[in-house]
C-alpha positions as CSV (number, residue, x, y, z in Angstrom):
1,M,13.0,-14.5,-3.3
2,I,9.8,-14.0,-1.9
3,D,6.6,-13.8,-3.9
4,P,5.4,-9.6,-3.3
5,T,2.0,-11.9,-3.7
6,T,2.0,-13.8,-0.9
7,T,0.6,-13.3,2.6
8,V,2.0,-14.6,5.4
9,D,-0.1,-15.2,8.7
10,T,2.3,-12.8,11.6
11,C,0.2,-14.5,14.3
12,G,0.6,-11.2,15.8
13,V,4.7,-11.0,15.5
14,E,5.2,-8.0,14.3
15,P,6.4,-8.4,10.5
16,V,9.4,-7.9,9.1
17,L,9.5,-5.1,6.6
18,D,12.1,-4.7,4.2
19,R,12.6,-1.2,3.6
20,R,14.9,-1.2,0.6
21,P,13.7,1.5,-1.7
22,P,11.2,1.9,-3.0
23,F,9.4,1.9,0.1
24,E,9.8,4.8,1.8
25,A,9.2,7.0,-1.4
26,V,5.8,4.4,-1.0
27,L,5.5,5.6,2.6
28,E,5.6,8.9,2.1
29,L,3.8,8.9,-1.3
30,L,0.8,7.1,0.9
31,G,1.5,9.6,4.1
32,R,1.2,12.9,1.4
33,E,-2.4,11.3,-0.1
34,D,-3.4,9.6,3.1
35,P,-5.9,7.4,1.5
36,K,-7.8,5.5,5.0
37,G,-7.7,9.3,6.8
38,L,-5.9,8.4,10.1
39,L,-2.8,10.9,9.6
40,A,-5.6,13.4,10.1
41,I,-7.0,11.9,12.8
42,G,-3.4,11.9,14.7
43,A,-2.2,9.0,13.2
44,P,1.7,8.4,12.6
45,I,3.1,7.4,9.2
46,S,3.7,4.0,10.1
47,E,0.1,3.3,9.8
48,Y,1.2,2.7,6.5
49,D,4.1,0.5,6.8
50,L,2.4,-2.6,5.4
51,E,0.5,-1.3,2.8
52,A,3.9,0.6,2.0
53,D,5.5,-2.6,2.3
54,E,3.6,-4.7,-0.2
55,I,3.4,-2.1,-3.1
56,A,7.1,-1.6,-2.6
57,R,7.7,-5.9,-2.6
58,R,5.4,-6.1,-5.5
59,L,7.7,-2.4,-7.6
60,R,10.7,-4.2,-6.8
61,A,9.7,-7.2,-8.3
62,G,8.4,-5.6,-11.9
63,Q,5.1,-5.7,-11.3
64,P,3.2,-2.9,-12.5
65,I,0.7,-0.7,-9.7
66,S,-2.4,-1.1,-11.5
67,D,-5.8,0.1,-10.5
68,E,-7.0,-3.8,-9.2
69,V,-3.2,-4.0,-7.8
70,L,-3.6,-1.6,-5.4
71,V,-7.4,-2.4,-4.4
72,E,-6.0,-5.5,-3.5
73,V,-3.8,-4.3,-1.7
74,W,-6.3,-2.7,-0.3
75,E,-8.5,-4.7,0.9
76,R,-5.7,-7.4,1.7
77,W,-4.4,-5.2,5.2
78,F,-8.4,-3.1,5.6
79,G,-10.2,-6.3,4.2
80,P,-12.7,-6.3,1.5
81,G,-15.0,-3.2,0.9
82,S,-12.6,-1.2,3.1
83,G,-13.8,2.1,3.3
84,Y,-10.7,4.0,1.0
85,V,-12.3,1.5,-1.9
86,R,-15.8,2.4,-1.2
87,R,-16.1,5.7,-0.9
88,T,-13.0,7.0,-3.6
89,S,-14.0,7.3,-7.2
90,K,-12.4,5.1,-9.9
91,S,-10.0,8.4,-11.3
92,Q,-8.7,8.8,-7.6
93,V,-7.9,5.5,-7.5
94,S,-6.4,5.0,-11.1
95,K,-4.4,8.5,-10.5
96,L,-2.8,7.0,-7.2
97,A,-2.2,3.9,-8.7
98,A,-0.4,5.4,-10.8
99,H,1.8,8.0,-9.3
100,L,2.7,4.4,-7.1
101,D,3.8,2.7,-10.4
102,A,5.8,5.6,-11.4
103,L,8.1,4.8,-8.2
104,H,9.6,2.1,-9.9
């Protein structure tokens, strides 16, 4: 079994996404919330594929999605001090984490 918290250096190769449930539900929620503002500037929802994949893997493994986990995932893919993490209130992060956690 793949550890859902492990990142793999893909060396520029497109990672293989595990689209089993709850992937689509996570992706849909991230699309609705658009935490990074990517969809608002015309990016496709697939911009959130990597984050959705990691969150869905963690949910399938039975790991709760807490504020800390959400920030960890976000910073893994968008870098430390991500704009979303810096500009978003703790209550907004908590709300998104709770909605994601409810998908398991």
